[in-house]
N, C-alpha and C positions, 0 to 999 in steps of 0.2 A: 587364641583369638581366631575366630572363623573369618576368613577373607571372602567377602561377598562381591560378586561381579554380576551385574545385570545388563541386559541388552534390550534396548528399545529400538524398534524398527518401524518405519513408515514406507509403504510400498504402493506405487500406483503403476498401472499398465497403460501403455500407449500403443494400440494396435496399428500395424502398418499393413495396408491392404495390398499385398503382393500376390502374384499368381501362385507362389509356393506356400503362402500362408505363414511366412516367418513373422515373428513378433519382436518389437523392440520395447524394452521397459526399463524403468529406473528404480533404484532402491536407495532410500534415504535411511541412514542408520546412525544411532548415537550410542557409543560405548562409554560406560561410566562406572565408577565405584564410589562416587560421592557427588554432592551438588556443587563442588568447586570447579571452576572453569578449567583449572590445570588437570583435573581428573576426568575430563570429558573429551571425547574425540568424535568429530562429525565426519561421516563417510558418505559420499554420494557416488554410487556405482551405476554404470550404463551397460546394458546387456542387449545383445542381438542374437537371436536364435539360441538362447540359453548360454551364450558365451560372453563373459565380461570383456569389453573391449577398451574401456577407459574408466578412470576413477579420480575423484577429488577427495583428498584426505586433509583434515585440518592439521594433523601432525606433520604432514609433508609441506602443506601450504600452497600446492599447485596441482594441476592435472597430470596424471600419469597414464600412458597408453600401454595396452597389453597386446594389441594386434597392429598390423600395418596401418589399418584404417584408424585405430585408436591413437596411435603415435602421431599421425599427421594432424588429427583434430586436436590432440593435447597441445601440440606446438602452437596451433592457431589460437586456442583459448588462452594459453598462458601469455601470449603476446599482448592481450588486452588486460592491462594492469587494473583498470577499474572493475572489470568482471571478476578477476581473481580476488580483489579486495572484498567484493560483495559475497563471494563464496566463503571466504575466510570468516566473515561475520555470521555465517549461518550457525556456527557452533553456539553462539549466544542467543540468536533470535529464534532458532528452531529447537535446539536440544535443551537449553536451560529451562524453558517453560515446561516442556513435557516431563523432564526429570523431576522437577519440583512437584508436579502432579502425582507422579509415581511414588515419590517418597512420602507424600502426605496421605496416600491411600493404600494400595496393596503392599508396597514395600515396607510400610511401618507395621504391618500385621504379622503375627506369628502364631503357630499352633504347636503345642507341646506334644512330643512323641510319647507313645507307650511301648513298653518293651515286653517281649515274651522269650523266655529261655526254654530250650528243649534239647534233648539228646537225639542223635541219629547215628546211622551207620557211617563209619569213617570213609573218607574218599580214597585213602591209601592204606597201606599195611604198616606204616611207620608207627602208628599208635593204635591201641585197642578201643579208644573212645573218642567221640567228637561232640562238641556242643555247638548249638546255633543260637545266636542272639539276633532276633528279628525285631526291627524297629519300625513302627507303623505311624501313619497319620501325622507327619510333621511338616511344617512349612516355616521358612523357606527350605530349599533343598540342601543347603550346605550343612553338613553334620560330620561329627567325628565319633567313631565307635571303636573302642579298644577293650582289651581283656586284662584283668588283674588276677594274679595268682598269689594268694596270701599278701595282698596289698601291693605287689610289685607288677608293673606293666609287662605283659608278654609280647615279644616281638617276633618270635618264630612260630611256625606251623599255624599261621593265621592267614585266612583268605577272606576277602570281602567283595560284595557286589557293588556296582555303581548305584547311586541313588536313582530309584525307578519311580516315574510319575504314575500316579493312579488315575489321572485324567480328571480329577476334581480339585486341583490345586494342592492336593496332599501328595506326600512321597513316602516311600518305604525303602529299606535297605536291610541286608542280612550279612552277618559276619560269622565265620566258622573257625572254631578252635579245635585242632586235633591234639590230644594229650593222653598221658598215661596217669590214671588216677593214683593219688597217694592218700593214705589214711589221715584223716583230720585236717586236710587242706581246705582252703576257702577260695572258690573261683567266682569271679564277678564280671559282669559286663558293664562297661562305663560308657555313657553317652553324653556328649557335649553338643549343645545346640543353642542358637540365639534366643530361643524362647525360655531357656532355663537359667535361673539365677546361679545355680551351682550344678556340677555334673550329676547326672542321674545314674546311680549305681544299683544294679540288681544282682543279688546273690543267687548262685545256683543251689537248688535244693535237690540232693540226690534221690530223695524219696519220690520226687515227681517224675523220675525216669522210668517208673513201672509202666509197661505197655498198657494201652487202653483196655484191652480184653481182660488183663489181670485186674485192673482197677475196677472194671465192671463186675467181675466175679467177687471181688472183695466187698464191693458195695452191696451186692445181692446177699452175700453171706451175712454181712453185718445187719442188713435189714431183717433177714430171717431170724437172726438171734434176738434182735430187739422185739420182734413180733412174738417170738416164743416166750420171752420173759414177761411181756404184757399179758399174754394168755395165761401163763402160769400164775401170775399175781392175781388175775381176775378169778381164776378157779379157786385159789386159796381163800380169797375174800368170800366167795360164794359158799365155800365149804364151812368156813367159820360161822357165817351168819346162819346157815342151815342148822349147824350143830347147836348154836345158841337157841334157836327156835325150838328144837326138839327137847332140849333140857328144860326150857321154860314150860313146855306143854306137859312134860312128865311131872314136874313139881306141882303144877296146878291140879293134875289128876290125883296125885297123892294127897293133896290138901283136901279135895272134895271127898275122897275115900275116908279120911280120918274123921271128918265132920259127920258123915253118914253113920260111921261106927259109933261115935259118941251119942248121936241121937237115938240109935237103936238101944244102947245101954240104958239111956234115961227112960225110955218107954218101958223097958223090962222092970226097972226099979219101981215105977209108979204102980204097975199091976201087982 
């Protein structure tokens, strides 16, 4: 099960016109992993000159100060029970509505990943070979990538990158497996994601490990062989047709010669 945690933030700035140009601003934030109130935390932070000096958190239930100025103000605000109660209610009045909108729109959407397996030079000298499982274009970002060797999950000699944002709502990640090849073995990359009904398993094909230059040479050679066969077949067909034409012409000439000979004999007999 993929544990999903999303963050919703509302931020507004309140400039303070001082000679040094310092700015005070507030950040409203809702942390949640479901639409249930028990899984929601409302956080209201106050900053001055990029330093957080005080915060109200629904999980704490009161204001907390982080600087001398913040501690003094937190004590004053917490003494007003009506104000504290109003801030505690913000979890429901502010967060719940926005979280519902998120779950009914972007959070309910998902995009299936596609996988590409390829070999590369090992990062260390412990093993002579290394495979890379690259997973692209998935959403949301939470994903699990693992390796299978003859159906058994591999836990050693595996390194993975963090999920990297592409900047268009999609993500990518890459997992590396260093290994020593064995004859007849089956190596697979297993991907688990919220968009998939079942794990996506991609098997490694050793024949695809041929360098691109070698594959190009092989493709050119195969193309040349096919072209040669086509030209040879075309030449053979042309030769057969030409040979048939010559035989037909010879038979026709022989036929006319025999007729002419017979006519000459007939004329001689009449005379």
